[in-house]
KEKE-3310 file (N, C-alpha, C; in steps of 0.2 Angstrom, whole numbers, plus 5000, padded with zeros to 4 digits):
npx = (5095:5111:5124:5142:5143:5132:5135:5144:5141:5139:5151:5162:5157:5155:5168:5173:5166:5170:5184:5182:5177:5187:5198:5193:5191:5182:5179:5171:5155:5150:5149:5148:5153:5154:5141:5135:5140:5135:5120:5119:5124:5113:5103:5088:5086:5072:5069:5065:5071:5080:5088:5100:5097:5105:5117:5126:5119:5112:5097:5090:5075:5069:5055:5049:5041:5032:5022:5030:5043:5055:5073:5090:5104:5120:5132:5146:5153:5164:5181:5198:5210:5223:5238:5240:5250:5249:5251:5244:5235:5224:5224:5221:5217:5215:5224:5231:5220:5212:5205:5208:5203:5194:5181:5176:5176:5165:5154:5153:5150:5138:5130:5130:5123:5111:5108:5108:5098:5087:5085:5078:5066:5053:5053:5056:5051:5046:5054:5069:5080:5093:5107:5118:5131:5138:5152:5157:5170:5172:5162:5150:5140:5130:5123:5116:5110:5101:5093:5088:5078:5082:5080:5067:5063:5057:5044:5041:5049:5065:5068:5080:5098:5113:5130:5146:5164:5180:5195:5212:5223:5227:5215:5214:5210:5193:5189:5177:5173:5164:5156:5147:5139:5150:5159:5167:5175:5170:5173:5181:5186:5198:5202:5212:5215:5227:5229:5240:5251:5262:5280:5298:5309:5320:5314:5303:5296:5289:5279:5266:5267:5261:5266:5272:5259:5253:5261:5261:5247:5246:5253:5247:5234:5237:5239:5226:5218:5222:5219:5205:5198:5191:5201:5197:5188:5194:5202:5208:5219:5226:5238:5240:5244:5253:5257:5266:5272:5286:5300:5315:5318:5307:5293:5277:5261:5251:5246:5242:5235:5230:5220:5215:5201:5197:5184:5175:5163:5148:5147:5161:5165:5158:5164:5177:5177:5172:5184:5194:5190:5190:5204:5211:5205:5208:5223:5225:5219:5228:5240:5237:5232:5222:5210:5203:5192:5187:5177:5174:5161:5163:5159:5148:5150:5151:5140:5136:5119:5116:5107:5107:5119:5122:5115:5119:5132:5130:5123:5132:5142:5134:5133:5146:5154:5162:5175:5178:5173:5173:5172:5177:5188:5188:5184:5188:5199:5196:5183:5166:5153:5142:5138:5128:5117:5115:5113:5099:5091:5091:5105:5121:5138:5151:5166:5178:5190:5202:5214:5226:5231:5245:5251:5256:5245:5248:5258:5254:5250:5240:5222:5219:5232:5245:5249:5240:5231:5217:5210:5201:5193:5186:5174:5163:5160:5157:5145:5137:5137:5130:5118:5113:5112:5101:5090:5089:5087:5075:5066:5065)
npy = (4838:4829:4822:4819:4810:4803:4794:4786:4772:4767:4767:4757:4748:4754:4759:4746:4743:4751:4749:4735:4738:4746:4736:4728:4736:4743:4747:4759:4757:4746:4737:4725:4719:4730:4734:4724:4724:4736:4734:4723:4730:4739:4731:4728:4739:4752:4754:4759:4750:4750:4744:4748:4749:4751:4752:4747:4754:4759:4764:4770:4774:4782:4784:4798:4800:4810:4819:4828:4836:4829:4825:4823:4812:4809:4797:4792:4777:4771:4766:4770:4767:4763:4759:4754:4762:4766:4759:4755:4744:4738:4738:4738:4723:4720:4720:4735:4743:4755:4764:4778:4790:4792:4787:4776:4780:4789:4781:4772:4782:4787:4775:4776:4788:4783:4775:4782:4791:4783:4779:4790:4791:4793:4807:4814:4826:4822:4814:4804:4802:4790:4790:4779:4778:4772:4774:4788:4793:4798:4791:4796:4793:4798:4805:4795:4788:4799:4799:4787:4789:4794:4805:4807:4796:4796:4798:4811:4826:4828:4841:4846:4843:4835:4831:4826:4827:4818:4824:4821:4829:4845:4850:4848:4834:4831:4844:4854:4861:4873:4883:4896:4897:4893:4879:4869:4865:4864:4850:4846:4834:4834:4829:4828:4826:4827:4826:4823:4821:4808:4805:4807:4812:4820:4827:4837:4845:4837:4831:4832:4839:4835:4837:4851:4858:4852:4856:4869:4871:4867:4876:4889:4887:4890:4902:4907:4904:4913:4925:4924:4920:4929:4936:4935:4924:4911:4900:4884:4875:4860:4851:4835:4824:4819:4814:4807:4800:4788:4788:4797:4801:4801:4808:4808:4802:4807:4814:4816:4825:4826:4834:4842:4853:4865:4875:4888:4894:4895:4904:4906:4893:4890:4900:4896:4883:4887:4894:4885:4876:4885:4889:4877:4873:4884:4883:4872:4874:4884:4877:4867:4854:4841:4840:4833:4835:4831:4834:4832:4835:4832:4834:4846:4864:4862:4869:4877:4880:4896:4899:4885:4882:4892:4887:4874:4877:4884:4874:4864:4871:4873:4860:4854:4865:4881:4882:4871:4873:4881:4894:4892:4901:4901:4891:4874:4866:4854:4842:4836:4824:4825:4838:4836:4832:4844:4853:4850:4851:4862:4863:4857:4855:4849:4848:4838:4835:4822:4820:4811:4813:4820:4820:4832:4843:4850:4844:4832:4817:4819:4817:4804:4800:4786:4784:4790:4793:4790:4796:4783:4789:4799:4794:4792:4805:4810:4803:4809:4822:4822:4816:4826:4836:4832:4830:4843:4851:4846:4849:4863)
npz = (4567:4566:4576:4579:4588:4586:4576:4580:4585:4572:4567:4566:4558:4545:4542:4541:4529:4520:4519:4514:4502:4497:4495:4484:4471:4458:4440:4430:4423:4427:4441:4450:4461:4470:4471:4476:4489:4494:4494:4503:4514:4516:4519:4528:4531:4531:4517:4500:4487:4472:4457:4444:4425:4415:4421:4436:4447:4463:4470:4482:4492:4506:4515:4524:4540:4540:4529:4514:4504:4493:4495:4488:4490:4485:4481:4475:4466:4459:4454:4450:4436:4442:4449:4465:4478:4491:4503:4514:4526:4520:4506:4488:4481:4467:4453:4446:4448:4459:4473:4471:4472:4482:4482:4488:4501:4500:4496:4507:4517:4513:4515:4529:4531:4526:4537:4548:4546:4544:4557:4562:4556:4558:4561:4550:4538:4525:4510:4507:4494:4490:4481:4474:4464:4450:4438:4438:4435:4421:4414:4413:4424:4431:4423:4416:4426:4430:4417:4419:4429:4443:4450:4451:4459:4471:4468:4465:4458:4466:4477:4481:4480:4486:4488:4493:4493:4496:4502:4498:4500:4505:4513:4530:4541:4543:4540:4532:4516:4505:4492:4485:4468:4454:4456:4452:4437:4420:4408:4395:4381:4368:4352:4338:4322:4310:4292:4279:4266:4265:4264:4258:4270:4265:4254:4256:4248:4240:4247:4258:4273:4288:4301:4304:4304:4314:4325:4325:4328:4341:4348:4345:4349:4363:4363:4359:4369:4380:4373:4372:4384:4399:4410:4423:4423:4418:4408:4404:4394:4390:4381:4381:4374:4360:4343:4330:4315:4313:4310:4309:4296:4289:4281:4289:4286:4293:4309:4326:4340:4358:4369:4384:4390:4401:4408:4417:4416:4407:4396:4393:4390:4379:4371:4370:4365:4351:4348:4347:4337:4326:4326:4323:4311:4303:4303:4296:4283:4280:4278:4269:4272:4278:4291:4305:4318:4335:4347:4362:4374:4390:4405:4411:4419:4436:4447:4462:4469:4475:4487:4491:4494:4504:4514:4516:4520:4532:4539:4541:4549:4561:4565:4565:4569:4568:4566:4558:4546:4531:4518:4502:4492:4478:4463:4460:4447:4444:4438:4438:4438:4445:4441:4432:4440:4447:4436:4434:4446:4461:4473:4482:4481:4491:4499:4509:4521:4522:4525:4533:4551:4556:4543:4531:4525:4514:4506:4505:4495:4481:4477:4465:4465:4465:4478:4486:4501:4512:4526:4538:4547:4541:4536:4545:4548:4536:4534:4544:4540:4527:4532:4541:4532:4524:4534:4539:4527:4525:4536:4534)
capx = (5102:5115:5131:5147:5142:5127:5138:5149:5137:5140:5158:5165:5154:5156:5174:5174:5163:5175:5190:5181:5177:5195:5201:5189:5189:5179:5179:5167:5148:5149:5153:5144:5155:5152:5133:5132:5141:5130:5114:5121:5124:5107:5098:5085:5082:5065:5070:5063:5077:5080:5095:5100:5097:5111:5123:5124:5117:5108:5093:5086:5071:5067:5050:5048:5035:5027:5023:5035:5046:5060:5079:5094:5111:5123:5138:5150:5156:5169:5188:5203:5214:5229:5242:5241:5256:5248:5255:5239:5234:5219:5226:5218:5219:5215:5230:5230:5214:5212:5200:5213:5199:5191:5174:5174:5173:5159:5150:5152:5147:5131:5127:5130:5118:5105:5106:5105:5090:5082:5084:5074:5062:5047:5054:5057:5045:5048:5058:5076:5083:5101:5109:5124:5132:5145:5154:5158:5177:5172:5157:5143:5135:5125:5118:5112:5105:5095:5089:5084:5073:5083:5079:5060:5062:5052:5037:5041:5055:5069:5068:5087:5103:5119:5136:5152:5171:5185:5201:5218:5227:5224:5211:5215:5205:5186:5186:5173:5172:5160:5156:5140:5141:5154:5163:5171:5175:5168:5179:5181:5192:5199:5207:5214:5220:5230:5232:5243:5254:5268:5286:5305:5311:5324:5310:5296:5291:5285:5275:5262:5269:5256:5269:5272:5253:5251:5264:5258:5240:5247:5255:5242:5229:5238:5238:5219:5215:5224:5216:5197:5194:5192:5206:5193:5184:5199:5202:5214:5219:5233:5239:5243:5248:5255:5260:5267:5279:5289:5307:5318:5319:5300:5287:5271:5254:5246:5248:5237:5236:5224:5220:5209:5199:5193:5181:5171:5156:5145:5150:5168:5165:5156:5169:5184:5176:5173:5190:5198:5188:5193:5211:5214:5203:5212:5229:5224:5218:5235:5246:5235:5232:5215:5210:5197:5192:5183:5177:5170:5160:5162:5155:5147:5152:5147:5137:5131:5115:5118:5104:5108:5126:5123:5111:5124:5138:5127:5121:5139:5144:5130:5135:5153:5158:5164:5183:5179:5169:5174:5170:5182:5188:5189:5183:5194:5198:5193:5177:5162:5147:5136:5135:5122:5112:5115:5109:5092:5089:5096:5109:5127:5143:5155:5172:5179:5197:5203:5221:5228:5234:5253:5253:5255:5240:5250:5262:5252:5249:5233:5217:5221:5239:5245:5252:5235:5229:5212:5209:5194:5188:5181:5168:5157:5159:5153:5139:5134:5136:5126:5112:5111:5109:5094:5086:5088:5082:5067:5063:5065)
capy = (4837:4823:4825:4814:4805:4798:4790:4781:4765:4763:4769:4751:4744:4759:4759:4739:4743:4756:4744:4730:4742:4747:4730:4726:4742:4741:4752:4761:4757:4739:4737:4720:4718:4735:4734:4718:4726:4741:4730:4720:4735:4743:4727:4728:4746:4753:4758:4755:4749:4748:4744:4751:4744:4752:4752:4743:4758:4757:4770:4769:4779:4782:4788:4800:4799:4816:4822:4834:4835:4824:4827:4818:4812:4806:4794:4788:4770:4768:4767:4772:4762:4766:4754:4757:4762:4768:4756:4754:4737:4736:4740:4735:4717:4720:4723:4740:4746:4758:4769:4783:4796:4791:4785:4771:4784:4791:4775:4770:4788:4787:4769:4778:4793:4780:4771:4787:4795:4777:4779:4796:4791:4796:4814:4817:4829:4821:4808:4804:4797:4789:4789:4775:4779:4771:4779:4796:4794:4798:4788:4800:4788:4802:4807:4788:4788:4803:4796:4781:4792:4794:4812:4806:4790:4796:4800:4818:4828:4831:4849:4848:4837:4836:4827:4828:4823:4819:4826:4818:4834:4852:4850:4844:4829:4834:4850:4855:4867:4873:4889:4897:4897:4888:4875:4864:4867:4859:4846:4843:4831:4836:4825:4833:4822:4831:4822:4825:4816:4806:4806:4806:4817:4825:4830:4839:4849:4832:4828:4837:4838:4837:4839:4858:4861:4850:4859:4876:4871:4866:4883:4893:4886:4892:4910:4908:4904:4919:4930:4922:4919:4935:4934:4933:4919:4908:4892:4879:4870:4857:4845:4829:4819:4821:4808:4808:4798:4783:4788:4803:4803:4799:4812:4804:4803:4811:4816:4817:4827:4826:4839:4843:4860:4866:4881:4889:4896:4893:4909:4904:4887:4891:4904:4892:4878:4890:4897:4878:4875:4890:4888:4871:4873:4889:4882:4866:4877:4888:4871:4863:4848:4839:4839:4829:4838:4827:4839:4829:4838:4827:4836:4853:4866:4861:4875:4877:4885:4901:4897:4879:4883:4895:4882:4869:4880:4885:4868:4861:4876:4871:4853:4853:4870:4885:4880:4865:4874:4887:4895:4891:4907:4900:4885:4871:4865:4847:4841:4831:4822:4829:4844:4834:4833:4851:4856:4848:4853:4865:4859:4859:4850:4850:4845:4835:4834:4816:4819:4808:4817:4819:4822:4839:4844:4854:4840:4825:4815:4821:4812:4800:4798:4780:4785:4794:4790:4794:4793:4780:4793:4803:4790:4793:4812:4811:4800:4813:4828:4821:4815:4832:4841:4830:4832:4850:4853:4843:4853:4870)
capz = (4563:4569:4579:4577:4593:4583:4571:4584:4585:4566:4564:4565:4552:4541:4541:4538:4522:4516:4517:4509:4495:4494:4493:4478:4467:4451:4436:4426:4425:4428:4447:4453:4469:4475:4470:4481:4495:4496:4495:4510:4520:4516:4520:4534:4533:4528:4511:4494:4483:4465:4454:4438:4421:4410:4425:4442:4452:4467:4472:4489:4496:4513:4517:4530:4544:4538:4522:4513:4498:4494:4494:4486:4493:4481:4483:4469:4469:4454:4457:4445:4433:4445:4453:4472:4481:4497:4509:4519:4526:4516:4499:4482:4478:4460:4450:4442:4450:4465:4474:4472:4472:4488:4481:4494:4508:4498:4496:4514:4521:4511:4519:4536:4531:4526:4543:4553:4544:4545:4564:4564:4550:4560:4562:4543:4534:4517:4509:4506:4489:4491:4474:4474:4457:4446:4432:4438:4432:4414:4409:4414:4426:4434:4417:4415:4432:4428:4413:4422:4434:4449:4452:4453:4463:4477:4465:4463:4458:4472:4478:4482:4480:4490:4487:4496:4490:4501:4498:4501:4501:4506:4519:4536:4542:4546:4538:4526:4512:4499:4489:4480:4462:4451:4461:4449:4430:4414:4407:4388:4378:4361:4349:4332:4318:4303:4287:4273:4262:4267:4259:4261:4274:4261:4249:4259:4243:4236:4252:4262:4280:4293:4307:4306:4305:4321:4330:4325:4331:4348:4351:4344:4354:4370:4363:4357:4376:4383:4370:4372:4391:4402:4415:4429:4420:4415:4404:4404:4388:4389:4376:4385:4370:4352:4340:4322:4313:4316:4309:4308:4288:4285:4283:4290:4283:4298:4316:4331:4348:4361:4374:4390:4391:4408:4409:4423:4415:4401:4391:4391:4387:4371:4367:4369:4359:4345:4346:4345:4330:4322:4325:4319:4304:4299:4302:4292:4277:4278:4277:4264:4275:4280:4299:4309:4326:4338:4353:4367:4380:4395:4410:4412:4424:4442:4449:4467:4470:4481:4493:4494:4496:4510:4518:4518:4524:4539:4542:4543:4554:4567:4566:4566:4572:4563:4564:4554:4540:4527:4511:4497:4490:4471:4461:4458:4440:4443:4435:4442:4435:4449:4438:4428:4444:4449:4431:4435:4453:4466:4476:4484:4482:4496:4501:4516:4521:4524:4526:4540:4555:4556:4537:4530:4519:4508:4503:4505:4488:4480:4474:4459:4465:4468:4485:4490:4508:4515:4534:4539:4551:4538:4534:4549:4547:4529:4536:4549:4536:4523:4535:4543:4527:4523:4539:4540:4522:4524:4541:4531)
cpx = (5105:5121:5135:5146:5137:5130:5142:5147:5139:5147:5161:5163:5155:5163:5176:5171:5168:5181:5188:5179:5184:5199:5199:5187:5187:5179:5173:5159:5147:5152:5148:5146:5153:5145:5132:5133:5137:5123:5114:5120:5118:5101:5095:5083:5076:5066:5067:5069:5076:5087:5094:5099:5104:5118:5121:5124:5113:5104:5089:5082:5068:5061:5049:5041:5030:5028:5027:5038:5051:5067:5083:5101:5114:5130:5141:5153:5162:5176:5192:5208:5221:5232:5244:5248:5255:5251:5250:5239:5228:5219:5222:5222:5218:5220:5228:5224:5214:5208:5205:5209:5194:5183:5172:5172:5166:5153:5148:5148:5140:5126:5126:5124:5111:5102:5104:5099:5086:5080:5079:5069:5056:5047:5054:5051:5046:5052:5065:5078:5091:5103:5117:5126:5139:5146:5155:5165:5176:5166:5150:5138:5129:5120:5113:5107:5099:5090:5085:5078:5075:5081:5070:5058:5057:5045:5036:5047:5058:5069:5075:5092:5109:5124:5141:5158:5176:5191:5207:5223:5223:5219:5213:5208:5199:5185:5183:5173:5167:5160:5149:5144:5145:5159:5169:5170:5172:5175:5177:5187:5192:5204:5207:5219:5221:5233:5235:5246:5261:5274:5292:5306:5315:5320:5303:5292:5287:5280:5271:5262:5264:5260:5270:5266:5251:5254:5261:5250:5241:5249:5250:5236:5230:5236:5230:5215:5215:5220:5207:5195:5196:5197:5203:5188:5189:5197:5208:5214:5227:5233:5243:5247:5248:5259:5260:5274:5281:5297:5309:5318:5312:5294:5281:5266:5250:5250:5243:5239:5230:5225:5213:5208:5195:5191:5177:5165:5154:5148:5156:5169:5163:5162:5176:5183:5176:5180:5194:5196:5190:5200:5213:5211:5207:5219:5229:5224:5226:5240:5243:5234:5224:5216:5203:5198:5186:5183:5172:5167:5158:5157:5154:5150:5147:5146:5132:5125:5116:5114:5106:5114:5127:5120:5116:5129:5136:5125:5127:5141:5140:5132:5141:5157:5161:5172:5184:5175:5172:5172:5176:5182:5188:5187:5190:5194:5197:5186:5173:5155:5141:5134:5129:5116:5110:5112:5101:5088:5094:5100:5116:5132:5148:5161:5173:5185:5197:5210:5223:5232:5242:5256:5252:5251:5243:5254:5259:5250:5241:5229:5220:5228:5240:5247:5245:5232:5223:5210:5201:5190:5185:5175:5162:5156:5155:5146:5134:5133:5130:5118:5108:5108:5102:5089:5085:5085:5076:5063:5062:5058)
cpy = (4831:4827:4818:4809:4800:4793:4784:4773:4762:4763:4762:4748:4748:4759:4751:4740:4746:4752:4739:4733:4743:4741:4727:4731:4739:4747:4753:4760:4751:4737:4731:4719:4723:4736:4730:4721:4732:4738:4727:4725:4739:4738:4727:4735:4747:4757:4754:4755:4746:4748:4746:4745:4745:4753:4749:4748:4755:4763:4767:4775:4778:4787:4791:4799:4805:4817:4828:4832:4829:4828:4822:4819:4807:4803:4790:4782:4768:4770:4770:4766:4765:4760:4757:4756:4766:4766:4754:4746:4735:4738:4736:4728:4715:4724:4730:4745:4748:4763:4775:4790:4796:4789:4779:4774:4786:4787:4773:4776:4789:4781:4772:4783:4789:4777:4777:4790:4789:4778:4785:4796:4795:4804:4817:4820:4828:4814:4810:4799:4797:4786:4786:4775:4777:4776:4786:4797:4793:4795:4791:4796:4793:4803:4801:4787:4793:4802:4790:4783:4794:4800:4812:4799:4790:4797:4807:4820:4830:4838:4851:4842:4840:4831:4830:4823:4824:4820:4824:4823:4841:4854:4846:4839:4832:4840:4850:4862:4867:4881:4890:4898:4892:4886:4871:4866:4862:4856:4843:4839:4833:4831:4828:4828:4826:4826:4825:4821:4814:4806:4805:4813:4822:4829:4833:4842:4843:4828:4834:4835:4840:4839:4847:4860:4859:4854:4867:4876:4871:4873:4889:4893:4889:4900:4911:4909:4911:4926:4930:4923:4926:4932:4933:4927:4915:4902:4889:4875:4867:4851:4840:4824:4821:4815:4809:4805:4793:4783:4795:4806:4801:4804:4808:4806:4807:4811:4818:4820:4827:4831:4839:4850:4860:4874:4882:4893:4894:4897:4907:4898:4887:4895:4900:4886:4881:4891:4890:4876:4879:4890:4883:4870:4878:4887:4876:4870:4880:4883:4867:4856:4847:4838:4837:4832:4833:4831:4836:4833:4833:4829:4843:4857:4864:4867:4874:4881:4889:4899:4891:4879:4886:4891:4877:4871:4882:4879:4864:4866:4874:4864:4851:4859:4874:4884:4875:4865:4881:4888:4895:4898:4907:4893:4881:4868:4858:4847:4835:4830:4823:4835:4842:4835:4840:4856:4856:4851:4857:4861:4861:4854:4852:4846:4843:4833:4827:4814:4816:4812:4815:4820:4829:4840:4847:4850:4833:4824:4816:4815:4810:4798:4791:4779:4788:4790:4794:4791:4790:4784:4798:4801:4792:4801:4813:4809:4806:4820:4828:4819:4821:4836:4838:4831:4839:4853:4851:4847:4861:4871)
cpz = (4568:4571:4577:4582:4590:4579:4574:4585:4578:4562:4562:4558:4546:4538:4538:4529:4518:4514:4513:4502:4492:4492:4487:4474:4460:4447:4431:4428:4427:4436:4452:4461:4473:4476:4476:4488:4498:4498:4502:4515:4521:4520:4528:4536:4529:4521:4504:4489:4477:4462:4447:4432:4416:4414:4432:4448:4457:4470:4477:4491:4502:4514:4523:4534:4543:4532:4521:4505:4498:4492:4492:4488:4488:4483:4477:4471:4465:4457:4450:4442:4436:4449:4460:4475:4488:4503:4514:4519:4522:4508:4494:4481:4471:4457:4445:4443:4457:4466:4476:4472:4478:4487:4485:4500:4505:4498:4503:4518:4519:4514:4525:4535:4531:4533:4549:4552:4545:4553:4567:4559:4552:4561:4556:4540:4527:4517:4507:4500:4490:4483:4475:4466:4455:4441:4432:4435:4425:4410:4410:4418:4429:4429:4416:4420:4432:4423:4415:4428:4441:4454:4454:4456:4468:4474:4464:4463:4464:4472:4479:4481:4483:4489:4491:4493:4495:4498:4502:4502:4503:4511:4524:4537:4546:4544:4532:4522:4506:4497:4485:4474:4458:4456:4458:4441:4425:4412:4401:4386:4370:4358:4341:4328:4311:4299:4281:4269:4263:4261:4262:4264:4270:4256:4252:4253:4239:4241:4254:4269:4285:4300:4309:4308:4312:4326:4330:4328:4339:4352:4349:4348:4361:4369:4362:4365:4379:4379:4370:4379:4395:4409:4422:4428:4416:4411:4404:4398:4388:4386:4380:4381:4363:4350:4333:4320:4316:4314:4307:4299:4284:4287:4283:4287:4287:4305:4320:4338:4351:4367:4379:4390:4397:4407:4414:4423:4408:4394:4388:4388:4380:4368:4365:4364:4352:4343:4344:4339:4325:4320:4321:4312:4300:4297:4297:4285:4275:4276:4271:4266:4277:4288:4301:4316:4328:4345:4357:4373:4386:4400:4410:4418:4431:4447:4455:4468:4475:4487:4496:4497:4503:4516:4520:4522:4531:4543:4545:4549:4561:4569:4568:4570:4566:4562:4559:4547:4537:4521:4507:4493:4482:4470:4459:4449:4439:4440:4439:4438:4439:4446:4434:4433:4446:4443:4431:4441:4457:4470:4479:4484:4487:4497:4508:4516:4524:4525:4533:4544:4555:4548:4534:4524:4513:4503:4502:4498:4487:4477:4467:4459:4468:4475:4489:4496:4510:4521:4534:4543:4547:4536:4538:4549:4541:4530:4540:4544:4532:4527:4539:4538:4525:4527:4539:4534:4522:4530:4539:4530)
residu = (UNK:UNK:UNK:UNK:UNK:UNK:UNK:UNK:UNK:UNK:UNK:UNK:UNK:UNK:UNK:UNK:UNK:UNK:UNK:UNK:UNK:UNK:UNK:UNK:UNK:UNK:UNK:UNK:UNK:UNK:UNK:UNK:UNK:UNK:UNK:UNK:UNK:UNK:UNK:UNK:UNK:UNK:UNK:UNK:UNK:UNK:UNK:UNK:UNK:UNK:UNK:UNK:UNK:UNK:UNK:UNK:UNK:UNK:UNK:UNK:UNK:UNK:UNK:UNK:UNK:UNK:UNK:UNK:UNK:UNK:UNK:UNK:UNK:UNK:UNK:UNK:UNK:UNK:UNK:UNK:UNK:UNK:UNK:UNK:UNK:UNK:UNK:UNK:UNK:UNK:UNK:UNK:UNK:UNK:UNK:UNK:UNK:UNK:UNK:UNK:UNK:UNK:UNK:UNK:UNK:UNK:UNK:UNK:UNK:UNK:UNK:UNK:UNK:UNK:UNK:UNK:UNK:UNK:UNK:UNK:UNK:UNK:UNK:UNK:UNK:UNK:UNK:UNK:UNK:UNK:UNK:UNK:UNK:UNK:UNK:UNK:UNK:UNK:UNK:UNK:UNK:UNK:UNK:UNK:UNK:UNK:UNK:UNK:UNK:UNK:UNK:UNK:UNK:UNK:UNK:UNK:UNK:UNK:UNK:UNK:UNK:UNK:UNK:UNK:UNK:UNK:UNK:UNK:UNK:UNK:UNK:UNK:UNK:UNK:UNK:UNK:UNK:UNK:UNK:UNK:UNK:UNK:UNK:UNK:UNK:UNK:UNK:UNK:UNK:UNK:UNK:UNK:UNK:UNK:UNK:UNK:UNK:UNK:UNK:UNK:UNK:UNK:UNK:UNK:UNK:UNK:UNK:UNK:UNK:UNK:UNK:UNK:UNK:UNK:UNK:UNK:UNK:UNK:UNK:UNK:UNK:UNK:UNK:UNK:UNK:UNK:UNK:UNK:UNK:UNK:UNK:UNK:UNK:UNK:UNK:UNK:UNK:UNK:UNK:UNK:UNK:UNK:UNK:UNK:UNK:UNK:UNK:UNK:UNK:UNK:UNK:UNK:UNK:UNK:UNK:UNK:UNK:UNK:UNK:UNK:UNK:UNK:UNK:UNK:UNK:UNK:UNK:UNK:UNK:UNK:UNK:UNK:UNK:UNK:UNK:UNK:UNK:UNK:UNK:UNK:UNK:UNK:UNK:UNK:UNK:UNK:UNK:UNK:UNK:UNK:UNK:UNK:UNK:UNK:UNK:UNK:UNK:UNK:UNK:UNK:UNK:UNK:UNK:UNK:UNK:UNK:UNK:UNK:UNK:UNK:UNK:UNK:UNK:UNK:UNK:UNK:UNK:UNK:UNK:UNK:UNK:UNK:UNK:UNK:UNK:UNK:UNK:UNK:UNK:UNK:UNK:UNK:UNK:UNK:UNK:UNK:UNK:UNK:UNK:UNK:UNK:UNK:UNK:UNK:UNK:UNK:UNK:UNK:UNK:UNK:UNK:UNK:UNK:UNK:UNK:UNK:UNK:UNK:UNK:UNK:UNK:UNK:UNK:UNK:UNK:UNK:UNK:UNK:UNK:UNK:UNK:UNK:UNK:UNK:UNK:UNK:UNK:UNK:UNK:UNK:UNK:UNK:UNK:UNK:UNK:UNK:UNK:UNK:UNK:UNK:UNK:UNK:UNK:UNK:UNK:UNK)
# end
């Protein structure tokens, strides 16, 4: 395994890469500037490098000096459509785009892991696949990379996969957390459009008003969730957008609402989806309106393999000490497309605190906030963590 001191010779370069990525953030699946920075940072290492076809991914394979299986390390590269208000000296130079979720740290940390592991290539009993992924923020970039063969890039299916995510809040700098089983929720998007017959607000009996049906659906869905999900296997349904009409005395022809659904198990996911469909169609029938339901399953539940989560926890304890590692008591309601990887191979997803010292982790701006700040010192720690997981897993 590696120690924090092993990363010191690389720290300045890795932090420089992180800040360069932060200044020029990119959205979605097409990240040419980020891809170029990653390729330059990997140049000179003994890696087999390929780039994506449907997205600007980078896949790099390090061949170990001894035969053995392959493991995968993931780092996502995309940013968010957020106007930065962090106040840092390396703030985004792209208007309306910000690395507000810390993916710049993930990318730089994975580059660091590649350098550390390459320095001990002869000791590795197997291969390491480095997965630099665009499109985590809603575009299913991991699924596309899987379709393009990232899990088999070393010539055989990887036996384990690991990823970490930095936190701008909750976890102090340098503290790691993980848990066995469900670690993040599934995320679905729902769009419901109700169509009736427009008319004058004074004569609703001559129209078919979609607004009461729309409003009844919104409130009934909340009741449905509480009557469907087990209290110990919960679900969240939030209606974040609702639109109908243009004037107070006009009954509109149609109205629309949009919702996000979060669930923590396959069973509850299936039950809640069926409940959403049943409620909106039943209310539409009762009101005599037409309804269109678009239910988009974005990301599945992120589930850590119990054996791999325990291994990751013990490895981080040995690397960083017991005071800097803990088992999270419950999942988070956020979602992750690393879930697609963990649906295919066993592995573990971890969190790493990146709250700057002097900032209260409880009140610090959270990931995705315009004011979010991630401490540079988390980058070499991420590199050591990922490299240690890969080396220790290949040594098993």
